[in-house]
NUTI-456391 format. One record per residue (C-alpha): residue number from 1; x, y, z. Coordinates in steps of 0.2 Angstrom, whole numbers. Layout:
% residues N
REC/NUM/X/Y/Z $
...
***
This chain:
% residues 601
REC/1/710/500/501 $
REC/2/696/487/502 $
REC/3/679/488/494 $
REC/4/662/485/501 $
REC/5/650/481/487 $
REC/6/644/463/485 $
REC/7/660/456/494 $
REC/8/662/437/489 $
REC/9/669/429/504 $
REC/10/675/410/502 $
REC/11/680/402/518 $
REC/12/692/387/515 $
REC/13/696/376/529 $
REC/14/710/362/526 $
REC/15/715/349/536 $
REC/16/733/346/539 $
REC/17/742/355/525 $
REC/18/750/341/515 $
REC/19/755/344/496 $
REC/20/746/331/485 $
REC/21/741/329/467 $
REC/22/724/333/471 $
REC/23/729/351/478 $
REC/24/730/357/460 $
REC/25/713/350/456 $
REC/26/704/357/472 $
REC/27/712/374/469 $
REC/28/706/374/451 $
REC/29/688/370/457 $
REC/30/688/385/470 $
REC/31/694/396/456 $
REC/32/680/390/444 $
REC/33/667/392/458 $
REC/34/674/410/460 $
REC/35/673/414/442 $
REC/36/654/418/444 $
REC/37/659/434/455 $
REC/38/663/450/447 $
REC/39/673/456/462 $
REC/40/691/459/457 $
REC/41/701/453/472 $
REC/42/703/439/483 $
REC/43/705/439/502 $
REC/44/714/424/509 $
REC/45/713/421/528 $
REC/46/721/406/538 $
REC/47/718/403/556 $
REC/48/736/396/557 $
REC/49/750/405/564 $
REC/50/758/419/552 $
REC/51/771/411/540 $
REC/52/762/396/535 $
REC/53/755/403/518 $
REC/54/768/392/509 $
REC/55/762/375/511 $
REC/56/750/364/503 $
REC/57/733/368/496 $
REC/58/734/386/502 $
REC/59/751/388/494 $
REC/60/744/380/477 $
REC/61/729/393/478 $
REC/62/739/408/481 $
REC/63/752/404/468 $
REC/64/738/400/455 $
REC/65/730/418/459 $
REC/66/747/428/458 $
REC/67/747/438/443 $
REC/68/729/436/440 $
REC/69/720/444/454 $
REC/70/724/454/468 $
REC/71/726/445/484 $
REC/72/724/452/501 $
REC/73/732/441/516 $
REC/74/725/449/532 $
REC/75/730/442/549 $
REC/76/714/438/559 $
REC/77/725/439/576 $
REC/78/726/458/572 $
REC/79/708/461/568 $
REC/80/699/473/581 $
REC/81/681/469/584 $
REC/82/677/488/583 $
REC/83/685/490/567 $
REC/84/674/489/551 $
REC/85/680/490/533 $
REC/86/667/499/521 $
REC/87/675/498/504 $
REC/88/668/503/487 $
REC/89/671/488/478 $
REC/90/669/470/483 $
REC/91/683/455/485 $
REC/92/684/436/485 $
REC/93/690/429/501 $
REC/94/697/412/504 $
REC/95/701/407/522 $
REC/96/711/392/526 $
REC/97/710/384/544 $
REC/98/711/369/552 $
REC/99/698/368/567 $
REC/100/680/365/564 $
REC/101/675/372/581 $
REC/102/682/389/576 $
REC/103/673/391/559 $
REC/104/658/400/565 $
REC/105/666/412/575 $
REC/106/679/415/561 $
REC/107/665/417/548 $
REC/108/657/431/560 $
REC/109/674/439/562 $
REC/110/676/441/543 $
REC/111/658/448/541 $
REC/112/661/461/554 $
REC/113/677/467/543 $
REC/114/669/465/526 $
REC/115/654/465/516 $
REC/116/650/447/513 $
REC/117/641/439/499 $
REC/118/647/420/497 $
REC/119/656/409/509 $
REC/120/664/393/506 $
REC/121/673/380/517 $
REC/122/684/367/510 $
REC/123/688/353/521 $
REC/124/688/334/524 $
REC/125/674/334/536 $
REC/126/661/321/537 $
REC/127/644/326/529 $
REC/128/636/327/545 $
REC/129/649/340/552 $
REC/130/647/350/536 $
REC/131/627/350/538 $
REC/132/629/354/557 $
REC/133/640/369/552 $
REC/134/627/376/539 $
REC/135/614/375/551 $
REC/136/624/383/564 $
REC/137/627/398/552 $
REC/138/612/398/542 $
REC/139/618/408/528 $
REC/140/612/405/509 $
REC/141/629/413/505 $
REC/142/639/400/513 $
REC/143/645/383/505 $
REC/144/655/369/511 $
REC/145/667/360/499 $
REC/146/671/343/506 $
REC/147/686/334/499 $
REC/148/683/315/498 $
REC/149/696/301/497 $
REC/150/692/298/479 $
REC/151/693/311/465 $
REC/152/676/318/468 $
REC/153/672/334/478 $
REC/154/655/337/486 $
REC/155/648/355/488 $
REC/156/635/358/501 $
REC/157/624/373/504 $
REC/158/609/379/516 $
REC/159/593/386/508 $
REC/160/580/397/517 $
REC/161/568/383/518 $
REC/162/579/377/531 $
REC/163/586/362/521 $
REC/164/603/358/515 $
REC/165/608/352/497 $
REC/166/623/345/488 $
REC/167/631/342/472 $
REC/168/645/331/467 $
REC/169/659/339/457 $
REC/170/669/327/446 $
REC/171/678/340/437 $
REC/172/683/358/439 $
REC/173/671/364/425 $
REC/174/655/355/428 $
REC/175/648/366/442 $
REC/176/645/384/446 $
REC/177/638/393/463 $
REC/178/623/398/454 $
REC/179/620/379/450 $
REC/180/625/373/468 $
REC/181/614/386/477 $
REC/182/598/380/467 $
REC/183/589/395/475 $
REC/184/571/393/472 $
REC/185/559/409/472 $
REC/186/550/402/487 $
REC/187/554/393/504 $
REC/188/549/377/498 $
REC/189/537/372/512 $
REC/190/548/378/526 $
REC/191/538/380/543 $
REC/192/541/397/551 $
REC/193/537/402/569 $
REC/194/528/419/569 $
REC/195/529/430/586 $
REC/196/514/440/588 $
REC/197/504/449/600 $
REC/198/486/457/603 $
REC/199/486/473/595 $
REC/200/470/477/586 $
REC/201/467/481/573 $
REC/202/483/475/566 $
REC/203/482/459/575 $
REC/204/467/453/585 $
REC/205/468/436/595 $
REC/206/450/429/598 $
REC/207/449/412/606 $
REC/208/434/407/595 $
REC/209/439/414/578 $
REC/210/458/413/579 $
REC/211/470/426/574 $
REC/212/464/440/563 $
REC/213/468/457/558 $
REC/214/478/467/545 $
REC/215/494/458/547 $
REC/216/488/440/548 $
REC/217/480/443/532 $
REC/218/497/450/524 $
REC/219/506/435/532 $
REC/220/493/423/524 $
REC/221/496/430/507 $
REC/222/515/430/509 $
REC/223/514/411/514 $
REC/224/504/406/499 $
REC/225/516/416/487 $
REC/226/532/411/495 $
REC/227/526/392/499 $
REC/228/529/391/517 $
REC/229/519/385/532 $
REC/230/517/395/549 $
REC/231/510/395/566 $
REC/232/509/411/578 $
REC/233/516/411/596 $
REC/234/509/425/606 $
REC/235/521/434/618 $
REC/236/517/439/635 $
REC/237/504/453/635 $
REC/238/514/462/648 $
REC/239/529/463/636 $
REC/240/523/466/619 $
REC/241/535/473/608 $
REC/242/548/470/620 $
REC/243/562/481/628 $
REC/244/580/480/632 $
REC/245/588/479/649 $
REC/246/606/478/656 $
REC/247/623/484/651 $
REC/248/632/481/635 $
REC/249/640/465/642 $
REC/250/625/458/649 $
REC/251/609/462/640 $
REC/252/591/454/642 $
REC/253/578/456/630 $
REC/254/558/454/632 $
REC/255/543/453/620 $
REC/256/544/451/602 $
REC/257/562/457/602 $
REC/258/567/444/614 $
REC/259/559/431/604 $
REC/260/570/436/589 $
REC/261/586/438/598 $
REC/262/584/421/606 $
REC/263/579/414/590 $
REC/264/563/407/597 $
REC/265/553/414/581 $
REC/266/558/417/563 $
REC/267/547/432/561 $
REC/268/539/445/572 $
REC/269/522/453/568 $
REC/270/513/467/578 $
REC/271/514/484/570 $
REC/272/533/484/574 $
REC/273/541/501/571 $
REC/274/558/502/564 $
REC/275/570/509/576 $
REC/276/589/512/577 $
REC/277/588/506/595 $
REC/278/584/489/589 $
REC/279/594/488/574 $
REC/280/610/480/581 $
REC/281/599/465/587 $
REC/282/586/462/574 $
REC/283/583/465/555 $
REC/284/567/472/547 $
REC/285/559/467/531 $
REC/286/555/481/519 $
REC/287/543/494/525 $
REC/288/525/489/521 $
REC/289/515/504/530 $
REC/290/518/520/540 $
REC/291/511/521/558 $
REC/292/506/538/567 $
REC/293/506/539/586 $
REC/294/493/550/594 $
REC/295/483/553/610 $
REC/296/466/548/616 $
REC/297/459/559/629 $
REC/298/443/559/639 $
REC/299/430/569/631 $
REC/300/425/586/639 $
REC/301/408/582/649 $
REC/302/393/592/643 $
REC/303/388/606/655 $
REC/304/371/604/664 $
REC/305/357/609/654 $
REC/306/352/621/667 $
REC/307/368/631/662 $
REC/308/359/636/646 $
REC/309/350/649/657 $
REC/310/366/660/657 $
REC/311/378/652/644 $
REC/312/367/659/630 $
REC/313/376/675/633 $
REC/314/395/678/636 $
REC/315/399/686/653 $
REC/316/402/704/645 $
REC/317/386/702/637 $
REC/318/377/698/653 $
REC/319/386/712/662 $
REC/320/382/724/648 $
REC/321/363/719/648 $
REC/322/362/720/668 $
REC/323/370/737/667 $
REC/324/359/743/653 $
REC/325/343/736/662 $
REC/326/349/745/679 $
REC/327/352/762/669 $
REC/328/334/760/660 $
REC/329/326/757/678 $
REC/330/334/773/685 $
REC/331/330/783/670 $
REC/332/313/778/670 $
REC/333/312/783/688 $
REC/334/320/799/686 $
REC/335/310/805/671 $
REC/336/294/800/680 $
REC/337/300/809/695 $
REC/338/304/825/686 $
REC/339/288/824/675 $
REC/340/277/824/691 $
REC/341/286/837/699 $
REC/342/284/849/683 $
REC/343/268/843/676 $
REC/344/251/844/683 $
REC/345/246/827/674 $
REC/346/249/811/685 $
REC/347/249/800/670 $
REC/348/268/798/671 $
REC/349/268/793/689 $
REC/350/266/774/684 $
REC/351/285/775/682 $
REC/352/288/783/700 $
REC/353/284/766/707 $
REC/354/301/759/707 $
REC/355/294/741/707 $
REC/356/284/743/692 $
REC/357/299/750/683 $
REC/358/308/734/688 $
REC/359/294/724/681 $
REC/360/292/733/665 $
REC/361/311/731/662 $
REC/362/311/713/666 $
REC/363/296/711/655 $
REC/364/303/719/640 $
REC/365/318/708/642 $
REC/366/308/692/644 $
REC/367/297/697/629 $
REC/368/282/699/641 $
REC/369/272/714/638 $
REC/370/270/725/654 $
REC/371/259/739/648 $
REC/372/261/756/657 $
REC/373/246/767/658 $
REC/374/246/782/645 $
REC/375/263/790/642 $
REC/376/261/808/639 $
REC/377/280/812/642 $
REC/378/289/814/625 $
REC/379/306/810/634 $
REC/380/299/794/640 $
REC/381/292/789/624 $
REC/382/309/792/614 $
REC/383/318/783/628 $
REC/384/307/768/628 $
REC/385/308/766/609 $
REC/386/326/764/610 $
REC/387/325/753/624 $
REC/388/312/742/616 $
REC/389/322/740/600 $
REC/390/337/735/611 $
REC/391/326/722/621 $
REC/392/320/715/605 $
REC/393/337/710/599 $
REC/394/343/704/616 $
REC/395/327/693/619 $
REC/396/329/686/601 $
REC/397/348/682/605 $
REC/398/345/674/621 $
REC/399/330/664/615 $
REC/400/341/657/600 $
REC/401/356/653/611 $
REC/402/344/646/624 $
REC/403/336/634/611 $
REC/404/353/629/605 $
REC/405/361/625/621 $
REC/406/346/615/626 $
REC/407/346/606/610 $
REC/408/365/601/608 $
REC/409/377/597/622 $
REC/410/388/612/626 $
REC/411/406/607/632 $
REC/412/421/615/637 $
REC/413/436/617/623 $
REC/414/443/599/618 $
REC/415/462/597/618 $
REC/416/467/596/600 $
REC/417/486/600/600 $
REC/418/501/593/608 $
REC/419/505/610/617 $
REC/420/487/609/625 $
REC/421/490/591/631 $
REC/422/507/596/639 $
REC/423/498/610/648 $
REC/424/484/599/653 $
REC/425/484/591/671 $
REC/426/480/574/662 $
REC/427/492/560/665 $
REC/428/502/555/649 $
REC/429/501/535/648 $
REC/430/511/525/635 $
REC/431/514/505/635 $
REC/432/532/502/639 $
REC/433/547/513/640 $
REC/434/551/511/620 $
REC/435/542/526/614 $
REC/436/546/537/630 $
REC/437/564/535/627 $
REC/438/562/540/609 $
REC/439/553/556/614 $
REC/440/565/560/627 $
REC/441/579/559/614 $
REC/442/570/570/601 $
REC/443/577/586/596 $
REC/444/559/594/596 $
REC/445/557/602/613 $
REC/446/538/599/613 $
REC/447/541/580/609 $
REC/448/554/580/623 $
REC/449/542/588/636 $
REC/450/529/574/632 $
REC/451/542/561/634 $
REC/452/547/567/651 $
REC/453/528/567/656 $
REC/454/524/549/649 $
REC/455/521/536/662 $
REC/456/525/518/656 $
REC/457/512/506/659 $
REC/458/512/487/655 $
REC/459/494/482/653 $
REC/460/487/488/636 $
REC/461/468/485/641 $
REC/462/471/493/658 $
REC/463/478/509/649 $
REC/464/462/512/641 $
REC/465/451/508/657 $
REC/466/460/521/665 $
REC/467/451/534/653 $
REC/468/434/531/663 $
REC/469/443/541/677 $
REC/470/444/556/665 $
REC/471/461/558/672 $
REC/472/473/550/659 $
REC/473/478/552/641 $
REC/474/482/537/631 $
REC/475/497/536/618 $
REC/476/496/523/605 $
REC/477/496/520/586 $
REC/478/482/530/577 $
REC/479/473/514/571 $
REC/480/474/506/588 $
REC/481/466/522/596 $
REC/482/451/522/584 $
REC/483/448/504/586 $
REC/484/447/505/606 $
REC/485/437/521/605 $
REC/486/424/511/595 $
REC/487/424/496/605 $
REC/488/426/502/623 $
REC/489/420/519/622 $
REC/490/406/520/609 $
REC/491/398/537/605 $
REC/492/381/539/614 $
REC/493/366/550/611 $
REC/494/373/561/624 $
REC/495/389/564/614 $
REC/496/407/556/613 $
REC/497/414/548/629 $
REC/498/432/550/621 $
REC/499/441/562/610 $
REC/500/455/560/598 $
REC/501/467/574/598 $
REC/502/471/581/580 $
REC/503/489/583/580 $
REC/504/500/567/579 $
REC/505/517/563/584 $
REC/506/531/559/571 $
REC/507/526/546/559 $
REC/508/534/528/560 $
REC/509/539/515/548 $
REC/510/531/498/550 $
REC/511/539/482/545 $
REC/512/539/465/551 $
REC/513/554/460/562 $
REC/514/567/446/557 $
REC/515/582/437/567 $
REC/516/598/446/564 $
REC/517/606/442/547 $
REC/518/590/432/543 $
REC/519/591/422/526 $
REC/520/572/425/525 $
REC/521/575/444/521 $
REC/522/578/444/503 $
REC/523/562/433/500 $
REC/524/550/443/511 $
REC/525/557/460/504 $
REC/526/554/455/486 $
REC/527/537/449/489 $
REC/528/532/463/501 $
REC/529/538/475/487 $
REC/530/526/466/475 $
REC/531/512/466/486 $
REC/532/513/485/489 $
REC/533/516/488/470 $
REC/534/500/477/466 $
REC/535/490/486/479 $
REC/536/487/471/489 $
REC/537/493/477/506 $
REC/538/481/492/505 $
REC/539/467/480/499 $
REC/540/470/469/515 $
REC/541/470/485/526 $
REC/542/453/492/518 $
REC/543/445/475/518 $
REC/544/448/471/535 $
REC/545/444/489/541 $
REC/546/427/488/533 $
REC/547/422/473/545 $
REC/548/427/484/560 $
REC/549/415/494/571 $
REC/550/418/513/566 $
REC/551/420/526/579 $
REC/552/411/541/575 $
REC/553/413/555/588 $
REC/554/399/566/580 $
REC/555/385/554/581 $
REC/556/369/560/587 $
REC/557/351/553/590 $
REC/558/340/554/574 $
REC/559/327/565/582 $
REC/560/329/579/593 $
REC/561/317/582/606 $
REC/562/316/593/622 $
REC/563/318/581/636 $
REC/564/316/584/655 $
REC/565/335/586/655 $
REC/566/335/599/641 $
REC/567/322/610/651 $
REC/568/330/606/668 $
REC/569/334/626/669 $
REC/570/316/631/668 $
REC/571/311/620/682 $
REC/572/326/625/693 $
REC/573/321/644/689 $
REC/574/303/639/693 $
REC/575/309/632/710 $
REC/576/319/647/714 $
REC/577/304/659/710 $
REC/578/293/648/721 $
REC/579/305/647/737 $
REC/580/307/667/734 $
REC/581/289/669/733 $
REC/582/286/659/749 $
REC/583/299/669/757 $
REC/584/291/686/752 $
REC/585/274/680/756 $
REC/586/280/675/774 $
REC/587/287/692/776 $
REC/588/271/701/770 $
REC/589/260/689/781 $
REC/590/272/694/796 $
REC/591/271/712/792 $
REC/592/253/713/791 $
REC/593/250/703/807 $
REC/594/261/714/816 $
REC/595/251/730/810 $
REC/596/236/720/814 $
REC/597/241/718/831 $
REC/598/245/735/835 $
REC/599/231/742/827 $
REC/600/218/749/841 $
REC/601/203/741/843 $
***
């Protein structure tokens, strides 16, 4: 079985196979270069038809290794593009071919079958052809060994700073792959194109102050440490991170994803989530942060202050109070009637008047003393003692609630869980189809329901503007929601205008995007880990966060005063009383006038 760890792959292309005195020397150079590898076996591949493994340099190299290292001689024509070897140990591989035009595809075919560590091409090309091949493949594990007419050999390599270098080999023992690679710890001034987007606070693009944010700060530190220059290229605001369209044979890519696939940029920055949907097309750096998705919903609008008149009590309390008052009125009227019938005293007749009973009970509830005349009935006295204590509690509780609701806004319950959000009539809006597809494929039924309800939108600012209609819930990263809430919907003295639900969706890994098989990955991974371990990533995040406007949903005015709005209930009640009294006054005048007209003169 073949093995997958650190596979050392040496692609060797020979011109017309001719046995010469230099074949032995060239084969020795290849063998010497491969001694740096700890891989136990060698893979030998040729793009010639089967049966030509016995000629020229290929024959010399194979014979030199027989008995020393295991040799694997696969036939390229029999490889299936869907078949992949994943072996526990590595192999050295040597490929002999004749055609420079097939080298790139041949190299990619071998990488699809084996784990590739180093690659070498041996040929009699011109230096320009060798350099063109290296730039086409752009892999630091790739080497080109050129055979010259003289005794010297030239070993070319490509470096991540997007430059090539070469060394002259005058004997099989004066060079190694490590020396030929000459890999620096930095990118030696390479100029990188970085795709980005407007997604605050990670990245803020301001025409006056340039590009700012958490990720640009990290990029700046990376450029200083890795010695590269860069410039940002903004993707279309309607595409943002990008999506995948089409079938397997005809796919198109948009946004940052498309810029990486088309190799228009070297890096993508914009709080890019790591996703298995994108893995076949791009690579990622090491994770430098964790992101959380949540929803921003319209804050419940406070009820009108006049509702404090009845919201101080719950409906059961109001019902119990009204029933109690009715019972008290009936009991007072009943006791007064009985006392008047069986007693010669008329002192209790005051409660025989139904209107007086009503006013007395309402006065007690309103903490307004409506004193009856002398009460001599013991039953009335006993009954009134209990009622007065009850009204004391009721009136105190009502006044406390009234003051509370007039002072602080009283709002309906907020949406704080994903289940409440699913049950709400709000339209759930998200940018693009990417996160909708992730949630729809989730094994969590609640997340799947949210995914089904999500409506893709392709204007980030327009999404948040729709919150003004009180009919939308916006999904985005937690940091983005907090930033947009602070800048677009700051809290006023009347209370918050938007509300961030407490329950979050699944966390996501955040990294920078790279081209597929990018040679920048080992450089960026190593430096990002160093920044994380030294605390510089968190430092950039907190430093930039301190400069941002904070969103405080609990902000209130410094002084609490009873405004006209706070006391509107009293004026509404006074207005109702005036209208009612005018109606009663009109009825009384009408009754008196009718009596006056029928009175005999």
